[in-house]
PDB file of N, H, CA, C and O in Angstrom:
ATOM      1  N   MET A   1     110.577 115.575  58.445  1.00  0.00           N
ATOM      2  CA  MET A   1     111.492 114.557  58.928  1.00  0.00           C
ATOM      3  C   MET A   1     111.125 113.216  58.284  1.00  0.00           C
ATOM      4  O   MET A   1     109.953 112.846  58.217  1.00  0.00           O
ATOM      5  N   THR A   2     112.124 112.512  57.823  1.00  0.00           N
ATOM      6  H   THR A   2     113.077 112.812  57.878  1.00  0.00           H
ATOM      7  CA  THR A   2     111.929 111.160  57.307  1.00  0.00           C
ATOM      8  C   THR A   2     112.866 110.221  58.042  1.00  0.00           C
ATOM      9  O   THR A   2     113.852 110.648  58.642  1.00  0.00           O
ATOM     10  N   LEU A   3     112.548 108.953  57.988  1.00  0.00           N
ATOM     11  H   LEU A   3     111.747 108.606  57.500  1.00  0.00           H
ATOM     12  CA  LEU A   3     113.331 107.937  58.690  1.00  0.00           C
ATOM     13  C   LEU A   3     113.833 106.887  57.710  1.00  0.00           C
ATOM     14  O   LEU A   3     113.220 106.648  56.670  1.00  0.00           O
ATOM     15  N   THR A   4     114.944 106.268  58.051  1.00  0.00           N
ATOM     16  H   THR A   4     115.442 106.462  58.896  1.00  0.00           H
ATOM     17  CA  THR A   4     115.501 105.161  57.283  1.00  0.00           C
ATOM     18  C   THR A   4     115.581 103.945  58.196  1.00  0.00           C
ATOM     19  O   THR A   4     116.018 104.037  59.343  1.00  0.00           O
ATOM     20  N   VAL A   5     115.154 102.815  57.670  1.00  0.00           N
ATOM     21  H   VAL A   5     114.799 102.740  56.738  1.00  0.00           H
ATOM     22  CA  VAL A   5     115.205 101.573  58.442  1.00  0.00           C
ATOM     23  C   VAL A   5     116.611 100.991  58.382  1.00  0.00           C
ATOM     24  O   VAL A   5     117.274 101.030  57.346  1.00  0.00           O
ATOM     25  N   HIS A   6     117.047 100.454  59.509  1.00  0.00           N
ATOM     26  H   HIS A   6     116.508 100.422  60.351  1.00  0.00           H
ATOM     27  CA  HIS A   6     118.373  99.841  59.590  1.00  0.00           C
ATOM     28  C   HIS A   6     118.233  98.422  60.123  1.00  0.00           C
ATOM     29  O   HIS A   6     117.342  97.686  59.699  1.00  0.00           O
ATOM     30  N   ARG A   7     119.084  98.039  61.025  1.00  0.00           N
ATOM     31  H   ARG A   7     119.809  98.636  61.369  1.00  0.00           H
ATOM     32  CA  ARG A   7     119.177  96.666  61.518  1.00  0.00           C
ATOM     33  C   ARG A   7     117.867  96.165  62.114  1.00  0.00           C
ATOM     34  O   ARG A   7     117.200  96.868  62.873  1.00  0.00           O
ATOM     35  N   CYS A   8     117.515  94.939  61.754  1.00  0.00           N
ATOM     36  H   CYS A   8     118.057  94.367  61.137  1.00  0.00           H
ATOM     37  CA  CYS A   8     116.338  94.272  62.309  1.00  0.00           C
ATOM     38  C   CYS A   8     116.636  93.847  63.744  1.00  0.00           C
ATOM     39  O   CYS A   8     117.697  93.290  64.025  1.00  0.00           O
ATOM     40  N   LEU A   9     115.700  94.110  64.644  1.00  0.00           N
ATOM     41  H   LEU A   9     114.838  94.563  64.416  1.00  0.00           H
ATOM     42  CA  LEU A   9     115.860  93.790  66.065  1.00  0.00           C
ATOM     43  C   LEU A   9     115.071  92.548  66.467  1.00  0.00           C
ATOM     44  O   LEU A   9     114.886  92.284  67.655  1.00  0.00           O
ATOM     45  N   LEU A  10     114.612  91.795  65.487  1.00  0.00           N
ATOM     46  H   LEU A  10     114.762  92.010  64.522  1.00  0.00           H
ATOM     47  CA  LEU A  10     113.761  90.644  65.749  1.00  0.00           C
ATOM     48  C   LEU A  10     114.444  89.600  66.629  1.00  0.00           C
ATOM     49  O   LEU A  10     113.802  89.023  67.507  1.00  0.00           O
ATOM     50  N   LYS A  11     115.711  89.351  66.413  1.00  0.00           N
ATOM     51  H   LYS A  11     116.233  89.819  65.699  1.00  0.00           H
ATOM     52  CA  LYS A  11     116.442  88.356  67.212  1.00  0.00           C
ATOM     53  C   LYS A  11     116.378  88.712  68.700  1.00  0.00           C
ATOM     54  O   LYS A  11     116.120  87.849  69.539  1.00  0.00           O
ATOM     55  N   ASP A  12     116.610  89.975  69.017  1.00  0.00           N
ATOM     56  H   ASP A  12     116.819  90.676  68.335  1.00  0.00           H
ATOM     57  CA  ASP A  12     116.554  90.434  70.407  1.00  0.00           C
ATOM     58  C   ASP A  12     115.143  90.329  70.975  1.00  0.00           C
ATOM     59  O   ASP A  12     114.957  89.922  72.122  1.00  0.00           O
ATOM     60  N   LEU A  13     114.162  90.692  70.176  1.00  0.00           N
ATOM     61  H   LEU A  13     114.313  91.022  69.244  1.00  0.00           H
ATOM     62  CA  LEU A  13     112.766  90.639  70.627  1.00  0.00           C
ATOM     63  C   LEU A  13     112.309  89.202  70.863  1.00  0.00           C
ATOM     64  O   LEU A  13     111.561  88.933  71.803  1.00  0.00           O
ATOM     65  N   LEU A  14     112.753  88.286  70.019  1.00  0.00           N
ATOM     66  H   LEU A  14     113.360  88.505  69.255  1.00  0.00           H
ATOM     67  CA  LEU A  14     112.418  86.871  70.217  1.00  0.00           C
ATOM     68  C   LEU A  14     113.032  86.351  71.506  1.00  0.00           C
ATOM     69  O   LEU A  14     112.395  85.605  72.249  1.00  0.00           O
ATOM     70  N   ARG A  15     114.270  86.745  71.769  1.00  0.00           N
ATOM     71  H   ARG A  15     114.788  87.351  71.165  1.00  0.00           H
ATOM     72  CA  ARG A  15     114.940  86.324  72.994  1.00  0.00           C
ATOM     73  C   ARG A  15     114.164  86.818  74.222  1.00  0.00           C
ATOM     74  O   ARG A  15     113.946  86.063  75.169  1.00  0.00           O
ATOM     75  N   LYS A  16     113.750  88.092  74.198  1.00  0.00           N
ATOM     76  H   LYS A  16     113.927  88.705  73.428  1.00  0.00           H
ATOM     77  CA  LYS A  16     112.986  88.661  75.313  1.00  0.00           C
ATOM     78  C   LYS A  16     111.651  87.958  75.508  1.00  0.00           C
ATOM     79  O   LYS A  16     111.174  87.812  76.634  1.00  0.00           O
ATOM     80  N   ALA A  17     111.051  87.522  74.400  1.00  0.00           N
ATOM     81  H   ALA A  17     111.438  87.641  73.486  1.00  0.00           H
ATOM     82  CA  ALA A  17     109.762  86.835  74.464  1.00  0.00           C
ATOM     83  C   ALA A  17     109.914  85.345  74.720  1.00  0.00           C
ATOM     84  O   ALA A  17     108.921  84.625  74.814  1.00  0.00           O
ATOM     85  N   ASP A  18     111.159  84.877  74.833  1.00  0.00           N
ATOM     86  H   ASP A  18     111.966  85.462  74.757  1.00  0.00           H
ATOM     87  CA  ASP A  18     111.459  83.454  75.035  1.00  0.00           C
ATOM     88  C   ASP A  18     110.836  82.603  73.923  1.00  0.00           C
ATOM     89  O   ASP A  18     110.229  81.562  74.175  1.00  0.00           O
ATOM     90  N   MET A  19     111.008  83.081  72.684  1.00  0.00           N
ATOM     91  H   MET A  19     111.501  83.927  72.479  1.00  0.00           H
ATOM     92  CA  MET A  19     110.509  82.386  71.491  1.00  0.00           C
ATOM     93  C   MET A  19     111.674  82.109  70.560  1.00  0.00           C
ATOM     94  O   MET A  19     112.685  82.810  70.585  1.00  0.00           O
ATOM     95  N   THR A  20     111.525  81.091  69.746  1.00  0.00           N
ATOM     96  H   THR A  20     110.703  80.521  69.725  1.00  0.00           H
ATOM     97  CA  THR A  20     112.502  80.801  68.705  1.00  0.00           C
ATOM     98  C   THR A  20     111.961  81.297  67.370  1.00  0.00           C
ATOM     99  O   THR A  20     110.787  81.647  67.245  1.00  0.00           O
ATOM    100  N   GLN A  21     112.838  81.318  66.385  1.00  0.00           N
ATOM    101  H   GLN A  21     113.792  81.034  66.486  1.00  0.00           H
ATOM    102  CA  GLN A  21     112.407  81.675  65.035  1.00  0.00           C
ATOM    103  C   GLN A  21     111.388  80.662  64.521  1.00  0.00           C
ATOM    104  O   GLN A  21     110.456  81.026  63.804  1.00  0.00           O
ATOM    105  N   VAL A  22     111.561  79.407  64.882  1.00  0.00           N
ATOM    106  H   VAL A  22     112.318  79.112  65.465  1.00  0.00           H
ATOM    107  CA  VAL A  22     110.632  78.349  64.480  1.00  0.00           C
ATOM    108  C   VAL A  22     109.259  78.575  65.122  1.00  0.00           C
ATOM    109  O   VAL A  22     108.227  78.399  64.474  1.00  0.00           O
ATOM    110  N   ASP A  23     109.257  78.969  66.407  1.00  0.00           N
ATOM    111  H   ASP A  23     110.095  79.113  66.933  1.00  0.00           H
ATOM    112  CA  ASP A  23     107.991  79.272  67.083  1.00  0.00           C
ATOM    113  C   ASP A  23     107.243  80.388  66.356  1.00  0.00           C
ATOM    114  O   ASP A  23     106.048  80.275  66.080  1.00  0.00           O
ATOM    115  N   LEU A  24     107.967  81.469  66.050  1.00  0.00           N
ATOM    116  H   LEU A  24     108.937  81.561  66.274  1.00  0.00           H
ATOM    117  CA  LEU A  24     107.350  82.607  65.381  1.00  0.00           C
ATOM    118  C   LEU A  24     106.842  82.223  64.002  1.00  0.00           C
ATOM    119  O   LEU A  24     105.745  82.618  63.609  1.00  0.00           O
ATOM    120  N   ALA A  25     107.632  81.458  63.272  1.00  0.00           N
ATOM    121  H   ALA A  25     108.524  81.137  63.591  1.00  0.00           H
ATOM    122  CA  ALA A  25     107.205  81.005  61.948  1.00  0.00           C
ATOM    123  C   ALA A  25     105.906  80.214  62.043  1.00  0.00           C
ATOM    124  O   ALA A  25     105.007  80.390  61.221  1.00  0.00           O
ATOM    125  N   GLY A  26     105.806  79.337  63.050  1.00  0.00           N
ATOM    126  H   GLY A  26     106.536  79.193  63.718  1.00  0.00           H
ATOM    127  CA  GLY A  26     104.584  78.566  63.249  1.00  0.00           C
ATOM    128  C   GLY A  26     103.390  79.449  63.530  1.00  0.00           C
ATOM    129  O   GLY A  26     102.302  79.213  63.006  1.00  0.00           O
ATOM    130  N   GLU A  27     103.585  80.472  64.360  1.00  0.00           N
ATOM    131  H   GLU A  27     104.469  80.664  64.785  1.00  0.00           H
ATOM    132  CA  GLU A  27     102.496  81.408  64.676  1.00  0.00           C
ATOM    133  C   GLU A  27     102.035  82.167  63.435  1.00  0.00           C
ATOM    134  O   GLU A  27     100.845  82.436  63.267  1.00  0.00           O
ATOM    135  N   LEU A  28     102.990  82.511  62.568  1.00  0.00           N
ATOM    136  H   LEU A  28     103.956  82.293  62.705  1.00  0.00           H
ATOM    137  CA  LEU A  28     102.674  83.276  61.368  1.00  0.00           C
ATOM    138  C   LEU A  28     102.203  82.403  60.209  1.00  0.00           C
ATOM    139  O   LEU A  28     101.583  82.894  59.266  1.00  0.00           O
ATOM    140  N   GLY A  29     102.498  81.111  60.283  1.00  0.00           N
ATOM    141  H   GLY A  29     103.002  80.711  61.049  1.00  0.00           H
ATOM    142  CA  GLY A  29     102.150  80.223  59.177  1.00  0.00           C
ATOM    143  C   GLY A  29     103.098  80.360  57.999  1.00  0.00           C
ATOM    144  O   GLY A  29     102.694  80.219  56.845  1.00  0.00           O
ATOM    145  N   VAL A  30     104.384  80.642  58.303  1.00  0.00           N
ATOM    146  H   VAL A  30     104.712  80.756  59.240  1.00  0.00           H
ATOM    147  CA  VAL A  30     105.395  80.760  57.256  1.00  0.00           C
ATOM    148  C   VAL A  30     106.532  79.783  57.553  1.00  0.00           C
ATOM    149  O   VAL A  30     106.574  79.183  58.627  1.00  0.00           O
ATOM    150  N   LYS A  31     107.445  79.627  56.607  1.00  0.00           N
ATOM    151  H   LYS A  31     107.411  80.115  55.734  1.00  0.00           H
ATOM    152  CA  LYS A  31     108.599  78.762  56.823  1.00  0.00           C
ATOM    153  C   LYS A  31     109.616  79.481  57.715  1.00  0.00           C
ATOM    154  O   LYS A  31     109.754  80.701  57.637  1.00  0.00           O
ATOM    155  N   PRO A  32     110.319  78.734  58.552  1.00  0.00           N
ATOM    156  CA  PRO A  32     111.339  79.347  59.408  1.00  0.00           C
ATOM    157  C   PRO A  32     112.397  80.128  58.623  1.00  0.00           C
ATOM    158  O   PRO A  32     112.968  81.087  59.142  1.00  0.00           O
ATOM    159  N   GLN A  33     112.658  79.730  57.394  1.00  0.00           N
ATOM    160  H   GLN A  33     112.194  78.951  56.972  1.00  0.00           H
ATOM    161  CA  GLN A  33     113.645  80.421  56.570  1.00  0.00           C
ATOM    162  C   GLN A  33     113.254  81.878  56.335  1.00  0.00           C
ATOM    163  O   GLN A  33     114.117  82.749  56.229  1.00  0.00           O
ATOM    164  N   GLN A  34     111.946  82.137  56.253  1.00  0.00           N
ATOM    165  H   GLN A  34     111.244  81.429  56.339  1.00  0.00           H
ATOM    166  CA  GLN A  34     111.494  83.513  56.043  1.00  0.00           C
ATOM    167  C   GLN A  34     111.872  84.373  57.248  1.00  0.00           C
ATOM    168  O   GLN A  34     112.333  85.502  57.082  1.00  0.00           O
ATOM    169  N   ILE A  35     111.683  83.854  58.442  1.00  0.00           N
ATOM    170  H   ILE A  35     111.309  82.937  58.577  1.00  0.00           H
ATOM    171  CA  ILE A  35     112.048  84.585  59.652  1.00  0.00           C
ATOM    172  C   ILE A  35     113.557  84.791  59.696  1.00  0.00           C
ATOM    173  O   ILE A  35     114.029  85.860  60.082  1.00  0.00           O
ATOM    174  N   GLN A  36     114.304  83.780  59.306  1.00  0.00           N
ATOM    175  H   GLN A  36     113.920  82.912  58.992  1.00  0.00           H
ATOM    176  CA  GLN A  36     115.757  83.878  59.286  1.00  0.00           C
ATOM    177  C   GLN A  36     116.225  84.991  58.346  1.00  0.00           C
ATOM    178  O   GLN A  36     117.198  85.684  58.647  1.00  0.00           O
ATOM    179  N   HIS A  37     115.544  85.168  57.215  1.00  0.00           N
ATOM    180  H   HIS A  37     114.754  84.606  56.971  1.00  0.00           H
ATOM    181  CA  HIS A  37     115.887  86.252  56.287  1.00  0.00           C
ATOM    182  C   HIS A  37     115.735  87.612  56.962  1.00  0.00           C
ATOM    183  O   HIS A  37     116.562  88.500  56.756  1.00  0.00           O
ATOM    184  N   TYR A  38     114.687  87.782  57.765  1.00  0.00           N
ATOM    185  H   TYR A  38     114.015  87.061  57.933  1.00  0.00           H
ATOM    186  CA  TYR A  38     114.494  89.046  58.478  1.00  0.00           C
ATOM    187  C   TYR A  38     115.581  89.250  59.519  1.00  0.00           C
ATOM    188  O   TYR A  38     116.164  90.331  59.616  1.00  0.00           O
ATOM    189  N   VAL A  39     115.854  88.210  60.297  1.00  0.00           N
ATOM    190  H   VAL A  39     115.381  87.332  60.219  1.00  0.00           H
ATOM    191  CA  VAL A  39     116.844  88.298  61.371  1.00  0.00           C
ATOM    192  C   VAL A  39     118.226  88.640  60.810  1.00  0.00           C
ATOM    193  O   VAL A  39     118.972  89.406  61.421  1.00  0.00           O
ATOM    194  N   LYS A  40     118.563  88.082  59.666  1.00  0.00           N
ATOM    195  H   LYS A  40     117.958  87.460  59.170  1.00  0.00           H
ATOM    196  CA  LYS A  40     119.882  88.310  59.060  1.00  0.00           C
ATOM    197  C   LYS A  40     119.911  89.555  58.165  1.00  0.00           C
ATOM    198  O   LYS A  40     120.910  89.813  57.492  1.00  0.00           O
ATOM    199  N   ASP A  41     118.822  90.322  58.157  1.00  0.00           N
ATOM    200  H   ASP A  41     118.011  90.113  58.704  1.00  0.00           H
ATOM    201  CA  ASP A  41     118.715  91.546  57.355  1.00  0.00           C
ATOM    202  C   ASP A  41     118.854  91.297  55.859  1.00  0.00           C
ATOM    203  O   ASP A  41     119.349  92.152  55.123  1.00  0.00           O
ATOM    204  N   ASN A  42     118.414  90.120  55.411  1.00  0.00           N
ATOM    205  H   ASN A  42     118.012  89.426  56.008  1.00  0.00           H
ATOM    206  CA  ASN A  42     118.403  89.841  53.979  1.00  0.00           C
ATOM    207  C   ASN A  42     117.127  90.344  53.319  1.00  0.00           C
ATOM    208  O   ASN A  42     117.081  90.522  52.102  1.00  0.00           O
ATOM    209  N   ARG A  43     116.090  90.572  54.122  1.00  0.00           N
ATOM    210  H   ARG A  43     116.127  90.427  55.111  1.00  0.00           H
ATOM    211  CA  ARG A  43     114.801  91.079  53.634  1.00  0.00           C
ATOM    212  C   ARG A  43     114.211  92.014  54.666  1.00  0.00           C
ATOM    213  O   ARG A  43     114.449  91.875  55.866  1.00  0.00           O
ATOM    214  N   VAL A  44     113.434  92.973  54.178  1.00  0.00           N
ATOM    215  H   VAL A  44     113.240  93.087  53.204  1.00  0.00           H
ATOM    216  CA  VAL A  44     112.664  93.853  55.057  1.00  0.00           C
ATOM    217  C   VAL A  44     111.236  93.329  55.063  1.00  0.00           C
ATOM    218  O   VAL A  44     110.693  92.966  54.020  1.00  0.00           O
ATOM    219  N   MET A  45     110.637  93.291  56.239  1.00  0.00           N
ATOM    220  H   MET A  45     111.078  93.585  57.086  1.00  0.00           H
ATOM    221  CA  MET A  45     109.267  92.769  56.383  1.00  0.00           C
ATOM    222  C   MET A  45     108.253  93.651  55.661  1.00  0.00           C
ATOM    223  O   MET A  45     108.409  94.871  55.597  1.00  0.00           O
ATOM    224  N   SER A  46     107.227  93.029  55.127  1.00  0.00           N
ATOM    225  H   SER A  46     107.101  92.038  55.179  1.00  0.00           H
ATOM    226  CA  SER A  46     106.102  93.797  54.608  1.00  0.00           C
ATOM    227  C   SER A  46     105.352  94.387  55.797  1.00  0.00           C
ATOM    228  O   SER A  46     105.540  93.947  56.931  1.00  0.00           O
ATOM    229  N   LEU A  47     104.528  95.352  55.550  1.00  0.00           N
ATOM    230  H   LEU A  47     104.376  95.710  54.628  1.00  0.00           H
ATOM    231  CA  LEU A  47     103.746  95.971  56.616  1.00  0.00           C
ATOM    232  C   LEU A  47     102.857  94.946  57.305  1.00  0.00           C
ATOM    233  O   LEU A  47     102.730  94.964  58.529  1.00  0.00           O
ATOM    234  N   THR A  48     102.246  94.061  56.543  1.00  0.00           N
ATOM    235  H   THR A  48     102.349  94.046  55.548  1.00  0.00           H
ATOM    236  CA  THR A  48     101.367  93.034  57.114  1.00  0.00           C
ATOM    237  C   THR A  48     102.145  92.088  58.020  1.00  0.00           C
ATOM    238  O   THR A  48     101.701  91.787  59.128  1.00  0.00           O
ATOM    239  N   VAL A  49     103.286  91.624  57.564  1.00  0.00           N
ATOM    240  H   VAL A  49     103.647  91.868  56.663  1.00  0.00           H
ATOM    241  CA  VAL A  49     104.107  90.725  58.379  1.00  0.00           C
ATOM    242  C   VAL A  49     104.578  91.446  59.636  1.00  0.00           C
ATOM    243  O   VAL A  49     104.519  90.881  60.728  1.00  0.00           O
ATOM    244  N   ALA A  50     105.044  92.683  59.497  1.00  0.00           N
ATOM    245  H   ALA A  50     105.092  93.141  58.610  1.00  0.00           H
ATOM    246  CA  ALA A  50     105.514  93.446  60.651  1.00  0.00           C
ATOM    247  C   ALA A  50     104.398  93.635  61.676  1.00  0.00           C
ATOM    248  O   ALA A  50     104.634  93.504  62.877  1.00  0.00           O
ATOM    249  N   LYS A  51     103.206  93.937  61.222  1.00  0.00           N
ATOM    250  H   LYS A  51     103.015  94.044  60.246  1.00  0.00           H
ATOM    251  CA  LYS A  51     102.079  94.113  62.144  1.00  0.00           C
ATOM    252  C   LYS A  51     101.767  92.810  62.864  1.00  0.00           C
ATOM    253  O   LYS A  51     101.570  92.804  64.079  1.00  0.00           O
ATOM    254  N   ASN A  52     101.720  91.714  62.129  1.00  0.00           N
ATOM    255  H   ASN A  52     101.879  91.719  61.142  1.00  0.00           H
ATOM    256  CA  ASN A  52     101.436  90.420  62.751  1.00  0.00           C
ATOM    257  C   ASN A  52     102.514  90.031  63.758  1.00  0.00           C
ATOM    258  O   ASN A  52     102.199  89.521  64.833  1.00  0.00           O
ATOM    259  N   ILE A  53     103.770  90.266  63.426  1.00  0.00           N
ATOM    260  H   ILE A  53     104.026  90.681  62.553  1.00  0.00           H
ATOM    261  CA  ILE A  53     104.852  89.958  64.362  1.00  0.00           C
ATOM    262  C   ILE A  53     104.741  90.833  65.608  1.00  0.00           C
ATOM    263  O   ILE A  53     104.928  90.354  66.726  1.00  0.00           O
ATOM    264  N   SER A  54     104.438  92.109  65.415  1.00  0.00           N
ATOM    265  H   SER A  54     104.286  92.499  64.507  1.00  0.00           H
ATOM    266  CA  SER A  54     104.324  92.996  66.570  1.00  0.00           C
ATOM    267  C   SER A  54     103.184  92.575  67.489  1.00  0.00           C
ATOM    268  O   SER A  54     103.303  92.692  68.709  1.00  0.00           O
ATOM    269  N   VAL A  55     102.089  92.092  66.929  1.00  0.00           N
ATOM    270  H   VAL A  55     101.992  91.998  65.939  1.00  0.00           H
ATOM    271  CA  VAL A  55     100.976  91.602  67.756  1.00  0.00           C
ATOM    272  C   VAL A  55     101.411  90.357  68.525  1.00  0.00           C
ATOM    273  O   VAL A  55     101.152  90.246  69.723  1.00  0.00           O
ATOM    274  N   ILE A  56     102.067  89.424  67.845  1.00  0.00           N
ATOM    275  H   ILE A  56     102.277  89.514  66.872  1.00  0.00           H
ATOM    276  CA  ILE A  56     102.524  88.185  68.494  1.00  0.00           C
ATOM    277  C   ILE A  56     103.514  88.486  69.615  1.00  0.00           C
ATOM    278  O   ILE A  56     103.447  87.877  70.682  1.00  0.00           O
ATOM    279  N   LEU A  57     104.442  89.431  69.375  1.00  0.00           N
ATOM    280  H   LEU A  57     104.496  89.926  68.508  1.00  0.00           H
ATOM    281  CA  LEU A  57     105.482  89.727  70.354  1.00  0.00           C
ATOM    282  C   LEU A  57     105.072  90.803  71.361  1.00  0.00           C
ATOM    283  O   LEU A  57     105.801  91.073  72.315  1.00  0.00           O
ATOM    284  N   GLY A  58     103.913  91.412  71.148  1.00  0.00           N
ATOM    285  H   GLY A  58     103.321  91.192  70.372  1.00  0.00           H
ATOM    286  CA  GLY A  58     103.433  92.435  72.072  1.00  0.00           C
ATOM    287  C   GLY A  58     104.271  93.700  72.052  1.00  0.00           C
ATOM    288  O   GLY A  58     104.550  94.290  73.095  1.00  0.00           O
ATOM    289  N   CYS A  59     104.671  94.111  70.852  1.00  0.00           N
ATOM    290  H   CYS A  59     104.444  93.632  70.005  1.00  0.00           H
ATOM    291  CA  CYS A  59     105.467  95.328  70.717  1.00  0.00           C
ATOM    292  C   CYS A  59     104.872  96.190  69.604  1.00  0.00           C
ATOM    293  O   CYS A  59     103.870  95.820  68.992  1.00  0.00           O
ATOM    294  N   GLN A  60     105.483  97.320  69.351  1.00  0.00           N
ATOM    295  H   GLN A  60     106.297  97.621  69.848  1.00  0.00           H
ATOM    296  CA  GLN A  60     105.076  98.205  68.265  1.00  0.00           C
ATOM    297  C   GLN A  60     105.857  97.844  67.000  1.00  0.00           C
ATOM    298  O   GLN A  60     106.962  97.307  67.077  1.00  0.00           O
ATOM    299  N   ILE A  61     105.282  98.139  65.853  1.00  0.00           N
ATOM    300  H   ILE A  61     104.385  98.575  65.790  1.00  0.00           H
ATOM    301  CA  ILE A  61     105.965  97.859  64.583  1.00  0.00           C
ATOM    302  C   ILE A  61     107.348  98.510  64.558  1.00  0.00           C
ATOM    303  O   ILE A  61     108.321  97.891  64.127  1.00  0.00           O
ATOM    304  N   GLU A  62     107.433  99.755  65.019  1.00  0.00           N
ATOM    305  H   GLU A  62     106.642 100.257  65.368  1.00  0.00           H
ATOM    306  CA  GLU A  62     108.719 100.456  64.956  1.00  0.00           C
ATOM    307  C   GLU A  62     109.776  99.837  65.863  1.00  0.00           C
ATOM    308  O   GLU A  62     110.960 100.143  65.721  1.00  0.00           O
ATOM    309  N   ASP A  63     109.375  98.977  66.789  1.00  0.00           N
ATOM    310  H   ASP A  63     108.413  98.728  66.905  1.00  0.00           H
ATOM    311  CA  ASP A  63     110.332  98.276  67.655  1.00  0.00           C
ATOM    312  C   ASP A  63     111.072  97.161  66.922  1.00  0.00           C
ATOM    313  O   ASP A  63     112.061  96.636  67.436  1.00  0.00           O
ATOM    314  N   LEU A  64     110.612  96.797  65.742  1.00  0.00           N
ATOM    315  H   LEU A  64     109.809  97.223  65.325  1.00  0.00           H
ATOM    316  CA  LEU A  64     111.202  95.682  65.012  1.00  0.00           C
ATOM    317  C   LEU A  64     112.519  96.033  64.316  1.00  0.00           C
ATOM    318  O   LEU A  64     113.283  95.141  63.948  1.00  0.00           O
ATOM    319  N   TYR A  65     112.786  97.326  64.134  1.00  0.00           N
ATOM    320  H   TYR A  65     112.165  98.051  64.433  1.00  0.00           H
ATOM    321  CA  TYR A  65     113.987  97.774  63.446  1.00  0.00           C
ATOM    322  C   TYR A  65     114.612  98.953  64.167  1.00  0.00           C
ATOM    323  O   TYR A  65     113.941  99.655  64.923  1.00  0.00           O
ATOM    324  N   GLU A  66     115.895  99.170  63.933  1.00  0.00           N
ATOM    325  H   GLU A  66     116.441  98.599  63.318  1.00  0.00           H
ATOM    326  CA  GLU A  66     116.555 100.417  64.310  1.00  0.00           C
ATOM    327  C   GLU A  66     116.206 101.440  63.237  1.00  0.00           C
ATOM    328  O   GLU A  66     116.126 101.103  62.056  1.00  0.00           O
ATOM    329  N   TRP A  67     116.003 102.671  63.641  1.00  0.00           N
ATOM    330  H   TRP A  67     116.068 102.945  64.600  1.00  0.00           H
ATOM    331  CA  TRP A  67     115.631 103.747  62.723  1.00  0.00           C
ATOM    332  C   TRP A  67     116.574 104.923  62.905  1.00  0.00           C
ATOM    333  O   TRP A  67     117.035 105.182  64.016  1.00  0.00           O
ATOM    334  N   THR A  68     116.865 105.638  61.827  1.00  0.00           N
ATOM    335  H   THR A  68     116.491 105.428  60.923  1.00  0.00           H
ATOM    336  CA  THR A  68     117.618 106.881  61.921  1.00  0.00           C
ATOM    337  C   THR A  68     116.879 107.983  61.181  1.00  0.00           C
ATOM    338  O   THR A  68     116.206 107.745  60.178  1.00  0.00           O
ATOM    339  N   GLU A  69     117.024 109.199  61.706  1.00  0.00           N
ATOM    340  H   GLU A  69     117.570 109.392  62.520  1.00  0.00           H
ATOM    341  CA  GLU A  69     116.408 110.355  61.064  1.00  0.00           C
ATOM    342  C   GLU A  69     117.269 110.814  59.901  1.00  0.00           C
ATOM    343  O   GLU A  69     118.496 110.832  59.989  1.00  0.00           O
ATOM    344  N   ASN A  70     116.617 111.183  58.821  1.00  0.00           N
ATOM    345  H   ASN A  70     115.619 111.169  58.749  1.00  0.00           H
ATOM    346  CA  ASN A  70     117.307 111.774  57.683  1.00  0.00           C
ATOM    347  C   ASN A  70     117.218 113.284  57.815  1.00  0.00           C
ATOM    348  O   ASN A  70     116.221 113.818  58.302  1.00  0.00           O
ATOM    349  N   GLU A  71     118.250 113.956  57.383  1.00  0.00           N
ATOM    350  H   GLU A  71     119.059 113.522  56.987  1.00  0.00           H
ATOM    351  CA  GLU A  71     118.248 115.429  57.462  1.00  0.00           C
ATOM    352  C   GLU A  71     117.622 116.027  56.242  1.00  0.00           C
ATOM    353  O   GLU A  71     117.532 117.249  56.130  1.00  0.00           O
TER     354      GLU A  71
END
């Protein structure tokens, strides 16, 4: 079984955590535009960024995106 990454769920996770994209960018030490690229699905996060975001938001890496199984 393999999986394909789809829509980024970061916007929803930030809302649940009562954080803004600017807050998250500050925690990560990146520009807010980088977070906006993830939220708008213009870029897929690197493994390191995804892990750091998951630690900050208290979730699992796989919670950051929608996934579908490939046949």
